[in-house]
Structures are given as structure tokens and as C-alpha cells.
C-alpha positions in Angstrom: -5.4 30.3 -4.4 -8.6 31.3 -6.2 -11.5 30.6 -3.9 -15.1 31.5 -3.4 -16.0 33.1 -0.1 -19.1 31.7 1.5 -20.7 28.2 1.9 -23.9 26.2 2.4 -24.7 28.3 5.4 -24.9 31.5 3.3 -26.8 30.6 0.2 -28.7 27.5 -0.9 -27.4 27.5 -4.5 -23.6 27.8 -3.6 -21.7 25.7 -6.0 -24.9 24.0 -7.2 -23.8 23.5 -10.8 -20.8 23.7 -13.1 -21.5 27.3 -14.1 -22.8 28.6 -10.9 -21.6 32.1 -9.9 -20.0 32.7 -6.5 -22.7 33.4 -4.0 -21.0 35.0 -1.0 -24.1 37.3 -0.6 -27.7 37.3 -1.8 -28.3 39.3 -5.1 -28.6 43.0 -4.4 -29.0 44.7 -7.7 -31.2 44.2 -10.8 -28.1 44.5 -12.9 -26.5 41.6 -11.1 -29.7 39.5 -11.5 -29.7 40.2 -15.2 -26.1 39.1 -15.5 -26.8 35.8 -13.6 -29.9 35.2 -15.8 -27.9 35.7 -19.0 -25.2 33.3 -17.7 -27.8 30.7 -17.0 -29.3 31.2 -20.5 -25.9 30.6 -22.1 -25.3 27.5 -20.0 -28.7 26.0 -21.1 -28.0 26.8 -24.7 -24.5 25.2 -24.5 -26.1 22.0 -23.0 -28.6 21.9 -25.9 -25.6 21.3 -28.3 -24.0 18.1 -27.0 -22.2 17.5 -30.3 -19.8 20.3 -29.4 -17.2 19.3 -26.8 -17.0 22.0 -24.2 -14.1 22.5 -21.8 -14.6 21.6 -18.2 -16.0 24.5 -16.1 -13.5 26.4 -14.0 -14.0 25.1 -10.4 -12.5 26.8 -7.4 -12.6 26.0 -3.7 -15.2 27.7 -1.4 -13.8 29.0 1.8 -15.7 28.4 5.1 -14.5 30.9 7.6 -17.4 31.4 10.1 -19.2 29.1 12.5 -22.5 29.6 10.6 -21.0 28.6 7.3 -19.4 25.6 9.0 -22.7 24.4 10.4 -24.3 24.9 6.9 -21.5 22.7 5.4 -22.1 20.0 8.0 -25.8 20.0 7.1 -25.0 19.8 3.4 -22.7 16.8 4.0 -25.3 15.0 6.1 -28.2 15.7 3.7 -29.8 12.4 2.4 -30.0 12.1 -1.3 -26.9 14.1 -2.1 -25.8 13.2 -5.6 -22.0 13.9 -5.7 -19.1 13.6 -3.3 -17.8 16.7 -1.5 -14.2 17.4 -0.5 -13.4 19.3 2.7 -9.8 20.6 3.3 -8.7 22.4 6.4 -6.1 25.2 6.7 -2.9 25.1 8.6 -3.1 26.2 12.3 -0.7 29.0 11.7 -1.7 30.1 8.2 -4.9 30.8 6.2 -3.6 28.6 3.4 -3.7 24.7 3.5 -0.8 22.5 2.8 -3.1 20.6 0.4 -3.5 22.2 -3.0 -7.2 22.8 -2.8 -7.3 24.5 -6.2 -5.8 21.4 -7.9 -8.3 19.1 -6.2 -11.2 21.4 -7.3 -9.9 21.4 -10.9 -9.9 17.6 -11.1 -13.4 17.6 -9.7 -14.5 19.2 -13.0 -17.3 21.1 -11.4 -19.0 18.0 -10.3 -17.2 17.4 -7.0 -17.4 20.6 -4.8 -14.3 21.5 -2.7 -14.5 23.5 0.6 -11.7 24.9 2.6 -12.5 25.2 6.3 -10.4 27.7 8.2 -8.9 26.0 11.3 -10.2 27.7 14.4 -13.8 28.9 15.1 -15.1 27.4 11.8 -13.3 24.0 12.3 -14.6 23.7 15.9 -18.2 24.5 14.8 -17.8 22.0 11.9 -16.5 19.3 14.3 -19.3 19.9 16.7 -22.0 19.2 14.1 -20.3 16.2 12.5 -20.4 12.6 13.6 -17.5 11.4 15.8 -14.2 11.0 14.0 -15.4 12.4 10.7 -14.3 16.0 11.0 -11.1 17.7 9.6 -8.9 20.4 11.0 -5.2 21.5 11.2 -4.3 20.8 7.6 -6.2 17.5 6.9 -8.5 16.7 4.1 -11.3 14.2 3.5 -13.7 13.1 0.7 -17.3 12.6 1.9 -19.1 10.2 -0.3 -22.7 10.8 -1.3 -23.9 7.5 0.1 -23.2 8.6 3.7 -21.5 5.3 4.5 -18.9 7.3 6.4 -21.5 8.4 9.0 -21.7 4.9 10.5 -18.1 3.8 9.5 -15.6 6.7 9.7 -12.9 4.4 8.3 -14.6 4.4 4.9 -13.7 8.0 4.5 -9.9 8.2 4.4 -8.4 11.1 6.4 -5.5 12.7 4.4 -3.1 14.4 6.8 -0.6 17.1 5.9 1.9 18.8 8.1 4.4 20.2 5.7 5.0 20.7 1.9 5.9 17.1 1.2 3.0 15.5 3.1 0.7 18.1 1.6 1.7 17.0 -1.9 1.0 13.4 -1.0 -2.4 14.3 0.5 -3.2 16.3 -2.6 -2.4 13.2 -4.8 -4.5 11.0 -2.6 -7.6 13.3 -2.7 -7.3 13.8 -6.5 -7.2 10.0 -6.9 -10.4 9.6 -4.8 -12.1 12.4 -6.6 -11.3 11.0 -10.1 -12.5 7.6 -9.1 -15.8 9.0 -7.8 -16.7 11.1 -10.8 -19.9 9.8 -12.4 -19.4 8.2 -15.8 -21.8 10.6 -17.5 -19.8 13.7 -16.9 -18.2 13.5 -20.4 -20.3 15.2 -23.1 -19.8 12.6 -25.7 -18.1 9.2 -25.9 -14.9 9.4 -27.9 -13.9 7.1 -30.7 -11.3 4.5 -29.8 -8.8 2.3 -31.7 -6.9 -0.8 -30.5 -3.4 -0.1 -29.2 -0.7 -2.4 -27.8 2.3 -0.8 -26.0 4.7 -1.0 -23.1 4.5 0.8 -19.8 7.3 3.4 -19.8 6.7 5.3 -16.6 4.5 5.2 -13.5 3.2 8.6 -12.2 1.8 7.6 -8.7 -0.7 7.5 -7.4 -3.0 7.4 -10.5 -1.3 7.7 -13.8 1.1 5.7 -16.1 2.5 6.4 -19.6 2.4 3.8 -22.3 4.0 3.9 -25.7 3.9 1.7 -28.8 6.8 3.5 -30.4 4.7 6.1 -32.1 1.8 7.0 -29.8 2.2 7.8 -26.1 -1.0 7.2 -24.0 -2.1 7.6 -20.4 -3.6 4.9 -18.2 -5.6 5.7 -15.1 -7.2 3.2 -12.6 -10.4 5.2 -12.5 -10.9 4.7 -16.2 -9.6 1.1 -16.6 -10.6 -0.3 -13.2 -13.4 1.8 -11.8 -14.7 0.7 -8.4 -11.7 -1.4 -7.5 -10.1 1.3 -5.3 -6.5 0.6 -6.4 -3.7 3.0 -7.4 -1.5 2.8 -10.4 1.3 0.8 -8.7 -1.2 -2.0 -7.9 -2.3 -2.2 -11.5 0.9 -1.8 -13.6 4.7 -2.2 -13.4 7.2 -0.5 -15.6 8.0 -2.6 -18.7 4.7 -4.4 -18.6 3.0 -5.1 -22.0 -0.6 -4.0 -22.2 -3.3 -3.6 -24.8 -6.6 -1.8 -24.8 -8.8 0.8 -26.4 -7.0 4.2 -27.2 -8.9 7.4 -27.4 -7.1 10.0 -29.5 -9.6 12.6 -28.3 -8.6 12.1 -24.6 -5.2 10.6 -24.9 -6.2 7.7 -22.5 -5.8 4.0 -23.0 -8.5 1.9 -21.4 -7.1 -1.6 -20.5 -10.3 -2.6 -18.5 -11.0 -5.5 -20.9 -7.7 -7.2 -19.7 -8.7 -7.0 -16.0 -8.5 -10.5 -14.5 -11.7 -11.6 -12.8 -11.7 -12.5 -9.1 -12.6 -16.2 -9.7 -9.8 -16.7 -12.2 -7.3 -14.7 -10.1 -8.0 -16.7 -6.9 -8.5 -20.0 -8.7 -5.0 -21.4 -8.0 -5.3 -21.1 -4.2 -5.8 -24.3 -2.4 -6.4 -25.3 1.3 -3.3 -24.8 3.4 -1.9 -21.9 1.3 -1.0 -18.7 3.0 -1.5 -15.4 1.1 -2.0 -11.7 1.7 -5.3 -10.0 2.3 -6.3 -6.4 3.0 -8.5 -5.5 6.0 -11.5 -3.5 4.8 -13.9 -3.7 7.7 -14.7 -5.0 11.2 -17.9 -6.7 12.4 -18.9 -8.2 15.7 -18.6 -11.7 14.2 -15.2 -11.2 12.5 -12.8 -9.3 10.3 -13.8 -8.3 6.7 -10.9 -8.7 4.3 -10.2 -8.6 0.6 -8.1 -11.3 -1.1 -9.0 -9.5 -4.4 -10.4 -6.0 -4.8 -14.1 -5.9 -4.3 -14.4 -9.5 -3.0 -15.2 -9.2 0.7 -14.6 -12.3 2.9 -15.3 -12.5 6.6 -12.8 -14.3 8.9 -14.7 -15.4 12.0 -13.3 -14.0 15.2 -12.6 -17.5 16.6 -10.3 -18.1 13.7 -8.4 -14.9 14.5 -7.8 -15.2 18.3 -8.7 -17.7 21.0 -9.2 -14.9 23.6 -12.9 -13.9 23.6 -12.0 -10.6 25.3 -9.9 -9.4 22.4 -11.3 -6.5 20.4 -10.6 -6.6 16.7 -10.0 -2.9 16.5 -7.1 -3.4 19.0 -5.6 -6.1 16.8 -6.0 -4.7 13.3 -6.5 -1.4 11.5 -8.5 -0.7 8.4 -6.2 -0.9 5.3 -3.6 -3.1 6.9 -2.1 -5.9 4.7 -1.9 -9.1 6.7 -1.3 -12.8 5.9 -4.2 -15.3 6.1 -4.4 -19.1 5.5 -6.9 -20.7 3.1 -8.9 -23.0 5.3 -11.4 -24.1 2.6 -12.3 -23.5 -1.1 -15.9 -23.9 -2.1 -18.8 -22.4 -4.1 -19.3 -19.7 -1.5 -15.7 -18.5 -1.9 -12.6 -18.9 0.2 -12.7 -19.8 3.9 -9.8 -18.0 5.8 -8.1 -18.3 9.2 -5.5 -16.1 10.8 -4.6 -17.8 14.1 -2.3 -20.5 12.8 0.5 -18.6 10.9 4.2 -18.7 11.7 6.5 -15.7 11.3 8.5 -17.5 8.5 5.4 -18.8 6.8 6.0 -18.9 3.0 3.3 -16.8 1.3 1.6 -17.3 -2.1 1.9 -13.9 -3.8 -1.3 -12.0 -4.1 -2.9 -12.2 -7.6 -2.3 -9.5 -10.3 -5.1 -7.4 -11.7 -3.6 -7.5 -15.3 -1.6 -10.1 -17.1 2.1 -9.5 -16.3 1.3 -7.0 -13.6 2.5 -6.8 -10.0 0.7 -8.4 -7.1 -2.2 -6.1 -6.2 -1.0 -6.0 -2.6 2.4 -6.5 -1.0 3.5 -6.9 2.6 5.1 -3.9 4.2 8.7 -4.5 5.0 9.0 -2.3 8.1 6.2 -1.5 10.6 5.5 2.2 10.9 6.4 2.7 14.6 9.5 0.6 14.3 11.0 2.8 11.6 13.0 4.7 14.2 14.8 1.5 15.2 16.1 0.8 11.7 18.4 3.8 11.7 18.9 6.2 8.8 18.4 5.2 5.2 14.8 3.8 5.5 13.0 3.8 2.2 10.5 6.4 1.2 7.5 4.1 1.6 8.4 3.2 5.2 9.0 6.8 6.0 5.6 7.7 4.6 3.9 5.0 6.6 5.6 6.3 9.7 4.4 9.8 9.2 0.9 8.8 8.5 0.7 6.4 11.5 2.1 9.1 13.8 -0.1 11.8 12.5 -3.2 9.6 12.7 -2.5 8.7 16.3 -1.8 12.3 17.2 -5.0 13.5 15.5 -7.1 10.9 17.3 -5.6 11.8 20.7 -5.9 15.5 20.0 -9.6 15.3 19.2 -10.2 13.4 22.4 -8.0 15.6 24.6 -9.1 19.0 23.4 -12.7 18.4 24.2 -11.8 17.5 27.8 -8.9 19.9 28.3 -10.7 22.5 30.4 -12.3 19.9 32.6 -9.0 18.1 33.1 -7.2 21.3 33.8 -9.7 22.2 36.6 -9.4 18.7 38.0 -5.6 18.8 38.0 -5.6 22.2 39.7 -7.9 20.9 42.4 -5.8 17.8 42.8 -2.6 19.8 43.0 -4.1 22.2 45.5 -5.2 19.2 47.6 -1.9 17.5 47.3 -0.1 20.7 48.4 -2.3 21.1 51.4 -1.7 17.4 52.3 2.1 17.8 52.0 2.0 20.9 54.2 -0.1 19.1 56.8 2.3 16.1 56.8 5.3 18.3 57.1 3.7 20.1 60.0 2.9 16.8 61.7 6.5 15.6 61.1 8.0 18.7 62.6 5.7 18.4 65.6 6.7 14.7 66.1 10.3 15.5 65.7 10.0 18.3 68.3 8.2 15.9 70.7 10.8 13.2 70.2 13.7 15.5 70.9 12.0 16.7 74.1 11.3 13.1 75.2 15.0 12.2 74.5 16.2 14.9 76.8 13.9 13.8 79.6 14.7 10.0 79.2 17.2 8.5 81.7 20.5 7.1 80.3 20.2 3.4 79.3 22.8 0.8 79.9 24.6 -0.1 76.8 23.4 -3.4 75.3 26.0 -6.2 74.8 27.3 -6.6 71.4 25.5 -9.4 69.5 27.4 -12.7 69.1 27.8 -14.6 65.9 24.4 -16.2 66.0 22.6 -12.9 66.8 24.4 -11.1 64.0 23.4 -13.9 61.5 19.8 -13.6 62.6 19.9 -9.8 62.2 21.4 -10.0 58.8 18.8 -12.5 57.6 16.0 -10.3 58.9 17.4 -7.4 57.0 18.1 -9.3 53.7 16.3 -8.1 50.5 14.4 -11.4 50.4 13.1 -10.9 53.9 12.2 -7.3 53.2 10.3 -8.3 50.1 8.3 -10.9 52.0 7.4 -8.2 54.5 6.3 -5.9 51.7 3.8 -8.4 50.2 0.2 -8.2 51.2 0.3 -4.7 52.8 -2.7 -3.5 50.9 -6.2 -4.9 50.3 -6.3 -3.3 46.8 -3.9 -5.2 44.5 -3.4 -2.0 42.5 -2.2 -0.1 45.6 0.0 -3.1 46.4 1.6 -3.0 43.0 2.2 0.8 43.1 3.8 0.4 46.5 6.1 -2.4 45.2 7.1 -0.4 42.2 7.9 2.6 44.4 10.1 0.5 46.7 11.8 -1.0 43.6 12.5 2.4 42.3 13.8 3.6 45.7 16.2 0.7 45.9 17.6 0.4 42.4 17.9 4.1 41.7 20.9 5.7 43.5 20.2 9.0 45.4 22.3 10.9 42.8 20.1 9.6 40.0 16.7 10.0 41.5 16.2 13.5 40.1 17.4 12.3 36.7 15.1 9.2 36.6 12.0 10.2 38.6 9.1 7.8 39.0 6.0 9.3 37.4 2.9 9.5 39.5 0.5 9.4 36.5 0.8 5.9 35.2 -1.9 3.2 34.8 -2.0 -0.3 36.2 -4.1 -2.2 33.6 -7.1 -4.3 34.7 -5.4 -7.6 33.8 -2.0 -6.7 35.3 -2.7 -7.8 38.9 -4.1 -11.1 37.7 -1.1 -11.6 35.4 1.2 -11.1 38.5 -0.8 -13.6 40.6 -0.5 -16.3 37.9 3.2 -15.5 37.3 5.5 -18.6 37.4 9.1 -19.2 36.7 10.3 -15.6 37.5 10.5 -13.6 40.7 7.8 -10.9 41.2 10.5 -8.3 42.1 12.1 -8.7 38.7 8.8 -7.6 37.1 8.8 -4.5 39.4 12.4 -3.6 38.4 11.5 -3.9 34.8 8.4 -1.7 35.4 10.6 0.9 37.0 12.9 0.9 33.9 9.8 1.4 31.7 8.1 4.1 33.8 11.3 6.2 34.3 12.4 5.8 30.6 15.6 3.9 31.4 14.5 0.9 29.4 15.4 2.6 26.1 19.1 2.9 27.4 19.3 -0.7 28.6 20.0 -3.0 25.7 19.1 -6.2 27.6 15.5 -4.9 28.0 15.1 -5.2 24.2 12.4 -2.4 24.1 10.4 -2.5 20.9 6.8 -2.0 19.6 4.4 -4.9 19.4 3.1 -6.0 16.0 -0.6 -6.5 15.3 0.0 -10.2 14.6 2.8 -12.7 14.7 3.3 -12.4 10.9 6.5 -10.7 9.9 5.9 -7.2 8.6 2.5 -6.8 10.2 1.7 -3.2 11.4 2.3 -2.0 14.9 -0.6 -2.5 17.3 -2.5 0.6 18.2 -5.7 1.4 20.1 -8.5 3.8 19.1 -7.1 6.4 21.4 -3.7 6.3 19.6 -1.9 4.3 22.3 0.9 2.0 20.9 1.8 -1.4 22.4 5.4 -2.1 23.5 7.2 -4.8 25.4 10.5 -5.3 27.3 12.4 -8.4 28.2 12.4 -9.9 31.7 14.4 -13.0 30.7 16.7 -13.9 27.8 17.9 -17.3 26.5 15.4 -19.4 28.5 12.4 -21.5 27.4 9.2 -19.5 27.7 11.1 -16.2 28.3 8.8 -13.6 29.9 8.1 -10.2 28.5 6.4 -7.1 30.2 3.8 -5.6 27.8 2.6 -2.0 28.1 0.7 0.7 26.2 2.4 4.1 25.6 -0.5 6.7 25.5 -0.3 9.7 23.2 0.1 12.0 26.3 3.2 10.1 27.3 1.7 8.0 30.1 2.4 4.3 30.5 -0.3 1.7 31.0 1.0 -1.7 32.3 -0.8 -4.6 30.5 0.5 -8.0 31.4 3.5 -10.3 31.8 3.5 -13.1 29.3 5.9 -15.5 27.5 7.9 -14.3 24.5 5.5 -15.6 21.8 2.3 -14.3 23.6 1.7 -10.9 22.1 -2.0 -10.9 23.1 -2.6 -7.7 25.0 
């Protein structure tokens, strides 16, 4: 990979223009200064002759390998008034080369969009330290930083492209190139080309941003950034193979611009009426509600009270940016559509999303399989579901890793102190037990022989059996602790001790580091129609991992909404929501809900009826 060594921290004019020379060090010789001056003179002379079409300047990535360079890059990204986007790509943890093709991204940037490669390690840590939270890159990821700095306040506006192998690296490269091409300023071409009308048929899609069209004699290329700039769609949202299109063809560039055929939002959404259910894309979150698009670029706000009736719910726990979800048209008026999302059934018939071009596909479609449930579908899942799975898992891992790495040293020290204290406590308890055992043996030797008690009669035996029954023991176990969390942990431990045979206790140990959620004790207090001990047994199956081997538990991930095909619910820390069955085949069957954290720990959430997925 051809790269420049250096960065913003080394020289103020690094990559400043299409014909800038590499500036890994300040000019040292008069000869070098003369050569740079001559190059600048030639560039100015070439710009003075716009009638001659010049090839795009050769653009190469700039490597950031030191902490000082990384801090300079962060300062450049955060500089107000920056005119062009900047791409930052990180290298693999085990290699100086990234999985993403940085040279291809730089080439498509045409000298306007600068591309930097940050070496994972000292440089990436320094870069992350100076960047706003959740806007850094490391370990093979890449990101486009827009010039408007919107990503500083909203990290979701800057897509993180993850790459962990050759295949995902190719997908991330395509995604970055698509963003770069869509962000190029319209004035980067030297001279508008002459166009002629052309009508043809789409012969082939080249995702994510190209299609080939032919009229039988001429083959042209269509790209979303030329035909639909600003809509933020890929080629599969715009065209379908076999579709007939017409537009302005440039023989000079070989591109066909079909922008004149783009259907306006008012026309596209004009057939929707109150009561219809259709698909929308989540593009933002505000305190008062969810921001969605029913058509690209047409933002609508769904009030929070029309999404969930629980005021304690956080929208970021229910939805993710970019998710495609169903919504109902509540009203149609001069101010646009009014939407609601709290009154949809799983089998609700949906009005297809509108097309952007006549005869084109719906601009968004519902995902068939949720990313985290892909593993439950067995082999043979389609490529799109597999890609979603990879991206969801990688995103959750990167979020958790960023949080965990910053606290790893502190946690390690805390765990060491905790382990040392626990070891000392165990030694003390063992010593006390040995002393008590020794004293008991001595007392037994000194005690006089007791007369043998008469054998209990039938009535006495029945009373003894009743006192030792599981129901009586459970009653004795309730209310042993003032703290409800301590009580729950005790009951879970007793349930594990009873339902796990001695030979299996080593195979299915009860973890110590699990979390009892804030709402879990209250959910148990309000529990009706099911014995509390059954909840504890289910909790044991979840905590030990046995739930995945017990088919009746029906372990599966929770969706973000009740709509079929909605994405799996995740939290900001990467935790994924799951549930297991407590009852089957009964009205209002109960389910135990829990979070599975990225580090493997379990957080118990609540116990609710089958249709209550609110966590």
C-alpha cells in the first residue's frame, strides 16, 4: 500500500491540496524547496486552463504511527470550518496493514477527501483519548468524519465500518467508498460534460453504489451519489435488475443521471392513509421521541408516548439507529404524517415502502432474520442475515471493549483485593470450623450416655415429614434477609443446591458475579399465578448455562419491538436481551427476562407475561 508517512501533528500543510507533496519532515534543502515551488507553479498553470480535462490527482493514505501525529489528527478532525470530510482507517491488531483497502478509498476521494491510516497501539490509544466518546477507531475499523462536525454530538451520524477478516474488510471498503463518493463536492469536476437522452434497462447491480444500464448499443453506469445526492441510499434501494430507466447520458464520463425521475416525497407518500402500517427507518433519538424516515430525507418524530406506555423506558434501549421498523399512520395533514408504534401486531399487514424511481424496489425492506437470532436458524442463512450478524456482534464487542479497556487496570486491582480478602475469609472460616469440630468432639466424649428416645408413632412421623417437606423448607427460607437482593441470591443458591446433583455441581457451577436488576425484586413481589420457587429454578438454569440445553426453556433473544423481523434489543454497553419460559400452554404464560453482558455476566431483569417484552 502506497502511503505518506506523517500527519497533521507533523506539518500544517500535510495533504492540503490535490498536488501537495508528502510532508513527513520540514524542508531541509534549497533544492527541495525549489522542486516544491516548481510543482506548485505547474499546478497553478494547470488550474488556469479549465478547458483541458485533467486526470484526478494521485491520492494516497497518510500513516499515523505516533502519539503526537494521532493528537494532531484529532485536532484536525475537530477543527471548526473544515471544508471536506476526512477518512480514518485503523490497522489490524496483529499487522501494520488494515483489512480495509485504504488506497482504494483514497483513490475514490480524488484528492479532495484525505485518508489517514492509524496504527493500532500507541497511536490509536492517543487518538481515542483526544476524540469525543464513541467516535474513535481502532483494531481494523474505519470511519468518515464529516466537515460539519455533527458526529461530535451524535456519534451515530458517523457510521463505524468494522473489519475483522478479508471478507468484512471488502464490505467495509465498499461502505467507505460509497460515503466518500456521496460526500464529494459537486464542483470537483473541471468542466460539466455534454449529455444526451438515453433510455435503457438495468442489466446488473454492483453493490453498494453502481449499476450497469444498456439500451442495446450503449452501456452506462448509474450511481446514487450522482442521481440521488443527499438521499443516503445504496444502489439496491434505487434500482432493481430489469427495471427500465431514462436519463441524461454523459459520453465523457460514461454515467447516466436518472435524477429527473426521482419521485418526490409528497407523491411517494401520498397514497398512505390513517390506519395503514408501513416501514420506516430510525435516524435519530430525542428526549421527546424517535426520529424516523418514511422517505429519505423526510424526518418525522414519533412521540415517546406513542412508542411505549412505560415512562421509564429509554429509546436507546428499544431501538438502534438505522433499524427498519413498522409504524402506523395515525394522521395525514399539511404538516406531514403522524405516526405511532405502540399498537402493531406481529402479523400486521404492511403497505410496502415507496420506491424512489418508477418501477424500482421499495426503498427499505424489513429484515427477515434478527442478527442475534441467526445462530438459531441453523446453517444456510442468506448472506444479508450473516452480514447483519457479523456487524451487530462486532459493534457490541467494540462498544464493550472500549469501555472495558479503560477500566481494566482498576478492575484487576479491585478483583485482586477482593480475591485476597475472600481467601483470607475462607481460611478464617475453615479455622473456626476446625476449632468448633474439635470442641464438639471433646464435648461428646465428656457427655454421659443418653437413654434412647422412643420411636415416633404414626402421628409423630407425619408431623416430622411435613416439617421437612420442600414447601415447609421454602416457607422457612423466605424473609431471612432485610435486603431483597440478598434474599434472592440466597434463594437462587438454595435452588441450585437442590436441583443440581452432587456429581453435576462441578459441571454446572453457580457463578458468583451475576447482577440482580433493580426491577427484579419488585417483579417477584408482584408475581401472581406462578410459584416463586419456579422462578428461582429458571434463574439457576440461566445462570449455569443449562437453559440452552433444556428445550422447554425456549431460550431466545428479545426483539426491539413486537413487530416480526425487528432487530434484537441491545443496550449501549453491548448487552443483549433474552428470555426463557417459565410456563407453556397457559393464558398469560410467564417469561424470565435477562440481559447477557459482553463479558458473559447475566443481569436478571423481570418476570412478565409472554407478550410483555418491555425490559
